[in-house]
Each structure stands twice: as structure tokens, then as C-alpha cells.
C-alpha positions as CSV (number, residue, x, y, z in Angstrom):
1,M,0.0,0.0,0.0
2,K,1.4,3.2,-1.1
3,P,1.6,6.0,1.4
4,K,-0.6,9.0,0.7
5,K,1.2,12.1,-0.4
6,K,0.6,15.2,1.7
7,P,-0.9,17.9,-0.3
8,Q,1.5,20.7,-1.0
9,R,0.5,24.1,0.3
10,T,0.7,27.0,-2.2
11,P,2.7,29.7,-0.5
12,K,0.7,32.9,0.1
13,P,2.0,35.8,-1.8
14,K,3.6,38.3,0.5
15,N,1.9,41.7,0.5
16,R,4.2,44.5,-0.2
17,Y,3.5,48.2,-0.8
18,R,5.5,50.6,-2.8
19,L,5.6,54.3,-2.4
20,I,6.5,56.1,-5.6
21,L,7.2,59.7,-6.4
22,Q,6.6,60.4,-10.1
23,E,7.0,63.5,-12.2
24,E,3.5,64.7,-13.0
25,G,4.1,65.5,-16.7
26,T,6.2,62.5,-17.8
27,F,5.3,60.0,-15.0
28,E,9.0,59.4,-14.6
29,E,9.8,57.6,-11.4
30,K,11.9,59.8,-9.2
31,W,11.8,57.8,-5.9
32,A,10.4,54.6,-4.7
33,L,10.1,52.8,-1.3
34,R,9.0,49.2,-0.8
35,V,7.4,48.5,2.6
36,K,5.6,45.6,4.2
37,P,2.3,46.1,5.9
38,G,3.9,46.0,9.3
39,Q,6.5,48.5,8.2
40,L,3.7,50.7,6.9
41,R,2.0,50.8,10.2
42,W,5.2,51.7,12.0
43,L,5.9,54.4,9.4
44,A,2.4,55.9,9.9
45,L,2.8,55.7,13.7
46,G,6.2,57.4,13.5
47,S,4.9,60.1,11.3
48,I,2.0,60.8,13.7
49,L,4.4,61.0,16.7
50,A,6.8,63.3,14.8
51,I,3.9,65.6,14.0
52,I,2.8,65.7,17.6
53,A,6.4,66.3,18.8
54,L,6.8,69.1,16.3
55,T,3.5,70.7,17.2
56,Y,4.4,70.6,20.9
57,V,7.9,72.2,20.4
58,T,6.3,74.9,18.2
59,V,3.6,75.7,20.7
60,A,5.8,75.5,23.8
61,Y,9.0,77.2,22.7
62,T,8.0,79.7,20.1
63,P,5.9,82.9,20.1
64,M,3.0,80.9,18.6
65,R,2.0,79.8,22.0
66,E,0.5,83.3,22.6
67,W,-2.0,82.5,19.8
68,A,-2.3,78.8,20.2
69,V,-2.9,78.6,24.0
70,P,-6.0,80.5,25.2
71,G,-5.3,82.8,28.1
72,Y,-1.5,82.5,27.8
73,T,0.5,85.8,28.2
74,S,4.2,85.9,27.6
75,S,6.6,87.6,30.0
76,E,7.2,90.4,27.5
77,T,3.5,91.1,27.2
78,K,3.2,91.1,30.9
79,R,6.1,93.5,31.2
80,M,4.5,95.8,28.6
81,Q,1.1,95.7,30.4
82,A,2.8,96.5,33.7
83,E,4.6,99.4,32.1
84,A,1.4,100.7,30.5
85,W,-0.4,100.5,33.9
86,R,2.4,102.4,35.5
87,L,2.4,105.1,32.9
88,T,-1.3,105.4,33.1
89,D,-1.2,105.8,36.9
90,S,1.6,108.3,36.6
91,L,-0.3,110.4,34.1
92,S,-3.4,110.3,36.2
93,R,-1.6,111.5,39.2
94,E,0.2,114.2,37.1
95,L,-3.1,115.4,35.7
96,D,-4.5,115.6,39.2
97,V,-1.5,117.6,40.4
98,Q,-1.8,120.0,37.5
99,S,-5.5,120.4,38.0
100,R,-5.0,121.4,41.7
101,Y,-2.2,123.7,40.7
102,L,-4.4,125.5,38.1
103,K,-7.2,125.8,40.7
104,N,-4.8,127.4,43.2
105,M,-3.4,129.7,40.5
106,L,-7.0,130.9,39.7
107,A,-7.7,131.3,43.4
108,V,-4.7,133.6,43.9
109,L,-5.6,135.6,40.7
110,E,-9.0,136.2,42.2
111,G,-7.7,137.3,45.5
112,R,-8.8,134.2,47.4
113,V,-6.7,131.9,49.5
114,P,-6.1,128.7,47.5
115,Q,-6.7,125.2,48.8
116,P,-3.7,124.2,50.9
117,D,-2.5,121.3,48.7
118,F,1.2,121.9,49.1
119,S,1.8,123.2,52.6
120,T,-1.2,123.0,54.8
121,E,0.8,123.6,58.0
122,S,2.2,126.9,56.8
123,L,-1.3,128.3,56.0
124,T,-2.7,127.0,59.2
125,A,0.1,128.6,61.2
126,A,-0.5,131.9,59.4
127,E,-4.3,131.8,60.2
128,D,-3.6,130.9,63.9
129,S,-1.2,133.8,64.2
130,G,-3.9,136.2,63.0
131,A,-2.4,136.9,59.7
132,N,-4.6,138.9,57.3
133,T,-5.6,138.0,53.8
134,D,-2.5,139.6,52.2
135,A,-0.2,137.5,54.3
136,L,-2.0,134.4,53.3
137,R,-1.8,135.5,49.7
138,N,1.9,136.0,49.9
139,R,2.3,132.6,51.5
140,S,0.3,131.1,48.7
141,L,2.4,132.8,46.1
142,E,5.5,131.3,47.7
143,Q,3.9,127.9,47.4
144,L,3.0,128.5,43.8
145,R,6.6,129.6,43.1
146,H,7.8,126.2,44.2
147,R,5.1,124.4,42.2
148,V,5.9,126.3,39.0
149,S,9.6,125.5,39.4
150,E,9.0,121.8,40.1
151,E,6.1,121.0,37.7
152,D,6.1,121.8,34.0
153,A,2.4,121.6,33.6
154,F,2.3,122.3,29.8
155,A,4.8,122.6,27.0
156,V,5.7,126.2,26.8
157,G,6.0,128.2,23.6
158,E,9.2,127.9,21.6
159,P,11.5,130.8,22.1
160,G,11.6,133.2,19.1
161,G,10.8,136.7,17.9
162,L,10.7,139.7,20.1
163,A,9.9,137.7,23.2
164,D,13.3,136.2,23.4
165,A,14.9,139.7,23.5
166,G,12.8,140.5,26.5
167,I,10.4,142.8,24.4
168,W,6.8,141.8,24.9
169,M,4.0,143.5,22.9
170,S,1.1,145.2,24.6
171,P,-2.1,143.0,24.8
172,V,-4.4,145.8,23.6
173,D,-4.2,149.2,21.9
174,G,-5.4,151.2,24.9
175,R,-4.3,153.2,27.9
176,V,-3.7,152.3,31.5
177,S,-6.6,153.3,33.7
178,D,-5.5,151.6,36.9
179,A,-1.8,150.8,37.6
180,W,-0.2,148.0,39.5
181,N,-0.8,148.4,43.3
182,P,-0.1,145.3,45.4
183,S,-1.0,147.2,48.6
184,L,-4.6,147.3,47.4
185,G,-4.5,143.8,46.1
186,H,-4.3,144.9,42.5
187,W,-1.8,142.5,41.0
188,G,-1.9,143.8,37.4
189,V,-2.8,146.7,35.3
190,D,-6.2,147.7,33.8
191,L,-6.2,148.8,30.2
192,V,-9.1,150.7,28.6
193,A,-9.7,150.2,24.9
194,P,-12.6,150.7,22.5
195,A,-15.4,148.2,22.5
196,N,-14.8,144.9,20.8
197,S,-11.1,145.6,20.7
198,P,-9.0,142.4,20.2
199,V,-6.9,141.1,23.1
200,K,-3.6,139.7,21.8
201,S,-1.0,137.4,23.2
202,V,2.0,139.4,24.4
203,G,4.4,136.6,23.3
204,P,4.6,133.0,22.1
205,G,3.3,130.3,24.5
206,T,0.7,127.7,25.4
207,V,-2.8,128.4,26.7
208,I,-3.0,126.7,30.0
209,F,-6.5,128.0,30.9
210,A,-9.3,129.5,28.9
211,G,-12.6,129.7,30.8
212,F,-14.8,131.6,33.1
213,T,-14.1,132.5,36.8
214,A,-16.4,134.4,39.1
215,G,-14.1,137.3,39.8
216,G,-12.2,137.4,36.5
217,G,-15.0,136.6,34.1
218,H,-13.8,135.2,30.8
219,T,-10.1,134.6,31.5
220,V,-7.1,133.4,29.5
221,I,-3.8,132.3,31.0
222,I,-0.8,131.7,28.7
223,Q,2.4,130.1,29.8
224,H,5.6,131.4,28.1
225,S,9.2,130.2,28.3
226,D,11.2,130.5,31.6
227,D,8.2,130.2,33.9
228,R,6.5,133.3,32.8
229,L,2.7,133.7,32.7
230,S,0.4,136.3,31.1
231,V,-3.2,136.7,32.4
232,Y,-6.1,138.3,30.5
233,M,-9.3,138.9,32.5
234,H,-12.9,140.4,32.1
235,N,-13.1,139.5,28.4
236,S,-16.5,139.4,26.6
237,R,-15.4,136.4,24.4
238,L,-12.6,133.9,24.2
239,D,-11.0,132.9,20.9
240,V,-8.7,130.2,22.2
241,T,-9.0,127.0,24.2
242,T,-6.8,125.3,26.7
243,G,-3.8,123.6,25.1
244,D,-3.7,126.0,22.1
245,R,-0.3,127.3,21.0
246,V,-0.1,131.0,20.3
247,N,2.4,133.4,18.9
248,S,3.0,137.1,19.5
249,G,0.1,139.2,18.4
250,D,-2.4,136.3,18.1
251,V,-5.9,137.3,19.1
252,V,-6.9,135.3,22.2
253,A,-10.1,137.2,23.3
254,I,-12.3,140.3,22.9
255,I,-12.2,143.0,25.5
256,G,-15.3,143.1,27.7
257,N,-16.8,143.6,31.2
258,S,-17.3,140.1,32.6
259,G,-16.7,138.9,36.1
260,D,-17.7,140.2,39.6
261,H,-14.6,142.4,39.9
262,S,-15.1,144.4,36.7
263,T,-16.7,147.8,36.9
264,G,-16.6,148.6,33.2
265,P,-15.3,147.4,29.8
266,H,-11.5,147.0,30.2
267,L,-8.7,144.4,30.2
268,H,-7.2,143.4,33.5
269,F,-3.7,142.1,32.6
270,E,-1.2,140.4,34.9
271,W,2.4,139.2,34.4
272,W,3.9,136.4,36.5
273,E,7.5,135.2,36.7
274,S,8.5,132.0,38.6
275,G,5.1,131.9,40.4
276,S,5.1,135.6,41.6
277,P,3.3,138.5,40.1
278,V,5.4,141.3,38.5
279,D,4.4,144.8,37.5
280,P,3.6,144.4,33.8
281,A,4.9,148.0,33.1
282,L,8.4,146.7,33.9
283,R,8.3,144.1,31.1
284,I,5.8,145.6,28.6
285,S,5.6,149.0,26.9
286,L,2.1,150.2,27.9
287,A,0.4,153.5,26.9
288,P,0.0,155.7,30.0
């Protein structure tokens, strides 16, 4: 009896894959890679891991993390924010200081004792010693002198023209009706001119106040170079606003009769240097 032959098994064809790069126009093979199914799986897994690793590195160690990660703020952005907050706070305090300074300046111009923002003890001591209003006013002027020297409230006008040579033009074409008299609390000169006469800036500078006060009426204050101020009171109309830059001869107002301290149409003009009032006739050529 012949032994039975075992059936021969036909070997299964091995599955292989081929990755080919061809030129699109000529279909010329440029590159080929033969891989087995197992190798293809590892290749796909490796590619995925590589993409994940590249994404992590890109997000974690490049500026893209600021856009890719919600709520993330870089150290540079935090520094810039802190600097912006500091500058905002500094500007806010500076504006508050300048506001109080301007209010005190207006109070002195109107003959009132300003709020004791800078040296409360000195004003209190003067009141306790029975000092009169003139003494308090002088004390306030001393405080304002220090404030003007320490705080540059606004950008002053650029030097130039006649003002640099110490020659300042008259604010109106008129005559002096009431001269400088500190003993009577008259800290400037009164100039009479025809109705609707223009009031002009005596020199280049910056308008630091343009508004209405009870005593001075429609008032303009201009800051010039070297801590010099010119003050124009009792106007009927103002032609400038706070912050305006003006040159010598620019019209800033129209002469009038506004304010409680005015008894007729005229311009009350004051000149200040380093926080103290000065007789305008010593600096400006005025008609007698």
C-alpha cells in the first residue's frame, strides 16, 4: 500500500507596498520605497508621533504659544502691560496735580486763598497767628513759586521773535486806567480800549487756561518760556481753548466787562514770573 502524499500548500503571496514619487508630466519615477504592511503601520505611527512632537515644540517654545494657547500671556507682554499701567497711573496723578495747581493759581488771581494742597501747615500757622488775607496770599504765592519750578504743567512756547529779546508786545491798543498796586490787592494793570477791541497774546506760548471765573470773568492764562505767565481777564469772548499754541500778536479774546470784579469794559492784565506777580509795566511797553 502506497503511502498518501501530503498535499502541498501553495505559499501565500507576501503583501508588499510601494511608495512612488513620479514627475507629473512625464510619469518618470523619481523615488520609490517598498514596505511591508507591518513597516507601513510603524511608518504611519512614527509620522504621527513626529507631527505631535513638532507641534508641541512649536507651541511650547516659540511665540506661537500666545495665539495657540487660550489665556497665555508671555513675560514680554506682561512687562509691557505693567509698564502701560504704571504710565497710566503716573499720568493720572500728574493730571490731578496740574488740576489742583491751576485751581490754586486761579484762586490767587481772584484774591482768594487757594486750597492748601502743598503746605497746609504753613497756611494753618498763618491763620492761627492772626495773619490777614494779604499775608495768606503772599504765602500762597511762595507755594506756587515752588510748584511752578517743580512742575512743568504744559509745554511752553518755543523761544523766538521779540519775546526772546525781553520785548513783549502790549495786549491791547489802549491806555492804563489803573496801575499795579499790590498794597490794594491789584496784582496787574487795567487797560481801557474801544469796545470789541481784540486782546492779543504778548508773546509765544501755550494756553493753560481758557474759561470763566467768578471774579475774572472770561479769562485766558498763557504760559511762556522761563516760567512766565500772562493773564487776561474780564473779556467778553474767548478765541482760544486750553492747550492751544499761540504766537506774539495772536488774538486770544475780545475786551469786555465780565466777572464780579469788573466795573466797566476793560482788560485786567497780569504778568507772573516764577510763580510771583510782577508789575507788567516793567516788562511791557504800555500806553499811560
